[in-house]
C-alpha positions as CSV (number, residue, x, y, z in Angstrom):
1,M,0.0,0.0,0.0
2,W,2.8,2.5,0.9
3,L,4.4,2.0,-2.4
4,N,1.2,2.9,-4.2
5,V,0.8,6.0,-2.0
6,L,4.4,7.0,-2.8
7,K,3.9,6.5,-6.6
8,A,0.7,8.5,-6.6
9,F,2.4,11.3,-4.6
10,L,5.3,11.4,-7.0
11,M,3.1,11.5,-10.1
12,G,0.9,14.1,-8.6
13,G,4.0,16.1,-7.6
14,V,5.3,16.0,-11.2
15,I,2.0,17.2,-12.6
16,C,1.8,20.0,-10.0
17,T,5.4,21.0,-10.7
18,L,4.6,21.3,-14.4
19,G,1.7,23.5,-13.5
20,Q,3.8,25.7,-11.3
21,I,6.4,26.0,-14.1
22,L,3.6,27.2,-16.4
23,I,2.4,29.7,-13.8
24,N,5.9,31.1,-13.2
25,L,7.2,31.2,-16.8
26,T,4.1,32.3,-18.7
27,H,1.3,34.8,-18.5
28,L,-1.3,32.1,-18.9
29,T,-4.4,32.4,-16.6
30,N,-5.3,29.6,-14.3
31,G,-8.2,28.6,-16.5
32,K,-5.9,28.4,-19.6
33,I,-3.5,26.2,-17.7
34,L,-6.4,24.0,-16.5
35,V,-7.6,23.6,-20.1
36,T,-4.0,22.8,-21.2
37,F,-3.8,19.9,-18.8
38,L,-7.2,18.6,-19.7
39,V,-6.4,18.7,-23.4
40,A,-2.9,17.1,-22.8
41,G,-4.6,14.2,-20.9
42,A,-7.1,13.8,-23.7
43,V,-4.5,13.9,-26.5
44,L,-2.2,11.5,-24.6
45,Q,-5.1,9.1,-24.1
46,A,-6.1,9.4,-27.8
47,F,-2.7,7.9,-28.6
48,N,-3.1,5.4,-25.7
49,L,-0.3,6.9,-23.7
50,Y,-2.1,8.1,-20.6
51,Q,-3.7,4.8,-19.5
52,P,-0.3,3.3,-18.8
53,L,0.4,6.2,-16.4
54,I,-2.8,5.6,-14.6
55,D,-2.0,1.9,-14.4
56,M,1.4,2.6,-13.0
57,F,0.7,5.6,-10.7
58,G,-3.0,5.2,-9.8
59,A,-4.6,8.2,-8.3
60,G,-1.6,10.3,-8.9
61,A,-2.4,10.3,-12.6
62,S,-6.2,9.7,-12.6
63,V,-7.3,12.4,-10.1
64,P,-5.7,15.5,-11.7
65,I,-7.5,17.3,-14.5
66,S,-5.4,15.4,-17.1
67,G,-7.1,12.2,-15.8
68,F,-10.4,13.8,-16.5
69,G,-9.4,14.4,-20.1
70,C,-8.4,10.7,-20.3
71,S,-11.8,9.7,-18.9
72,L,-13.5,11.9,-21.4
73,V,-11.7,10.3,-24.3
74,N,-12.3,6.8,-23.0
75,G,-16.0,7.5,-22.7
76,A,-16.2,9.0,-26.1
77,V,-14.5,6.1,-27.8
78,E,-16.7,3.5,-26.0
79,G,-19.8,5.5,-26.9
80,A,-18.7,5.9,-30.5
81,K,-18.2,2.1,-30.8
82,A,-21.6,1.4,-29.4
83,E,-23.7,4.2,-31.0
84,G,-21.7,6.2,-33.5
85,L,-21.2,10.0,-33.5
86,L,-24.0,10.7,-31.0
87,G,-22.7,7.9,-28.8
88,A,-19.3,9.7,-28.7
89,I,-20.8,12.8,-27.2
90,K,-23.1,10.8,-24.9
91,G,-20.3,8.4,-23.8
92,G,-17.9,11.2,-22.9
93,L,-20.5,12.9,-20.8
94,E,-21.6,9.7,-19.1
95,A,-18.0,8.8,-18.3
96,T,-17.3,12.2,-16.7
97,A,-20.7,13.0,-15.2
98,P,-19.5,12.5,-11.6
99,G,-16.6,14.8,-12.1
100,I,-18.7,17.5,-13.8
101,A,-21.4,17.4,-11.1
102,T,-18.7,17.6,-8.3
103,A,-17.0,20.6,-10.0
104,V,-20.4,22.4,-10.4
105,I,-21.4,21.8,-6.8
106,F,-18.1,22.7,-5.2
107,G,-17.6,25.7,-7.6
108,Y,-21.0,27.1,-6.5
109,I,-20.1,26.5,-2.8
110,N,-16.8,28.3,-3.3
111,A,-18.4,31.2,-5.2
112,V,-20.8,31.7,-2.3
113,L,-18.3,31.4,0.5
114,F,-15.3,33.2,-0.9
115,K,-14.6,36.5,-2.7
116,P,-13.1,35.8,-6.2
117,R,-10.2,38.0,-7.4
118,T,-8.1,38.2,-10.5
119,K,-4.5,37.1,-10.8
120,K,-2.1,40.1,-10.5
121,K,0.4,40.5,-13.3
């Protein structure tokens, strides 16, 4: 168990480090960085490169937003195989529905409880 925790921690740390490098070296907003990681996870999974990371590092690769992109692609591919083009859209949404619902709920709670502010340049 401790080895799995260590591997997840290391992978999560690598992903966070990449994010911090983007924050420090670019003028990208947090939203653009978030989308970059989501698209990177989706593109890597489209070439079947992200699933091996999830298999090796577990939650360290599946929990970050890049894992969400991977899940989106997996759902879309399964849906497309079963129902064609409409199934691709439906499958992607079905595969990621828990993550979408959680983001909406906690985003609303945070918006109510805290005062949002813009990133200073």
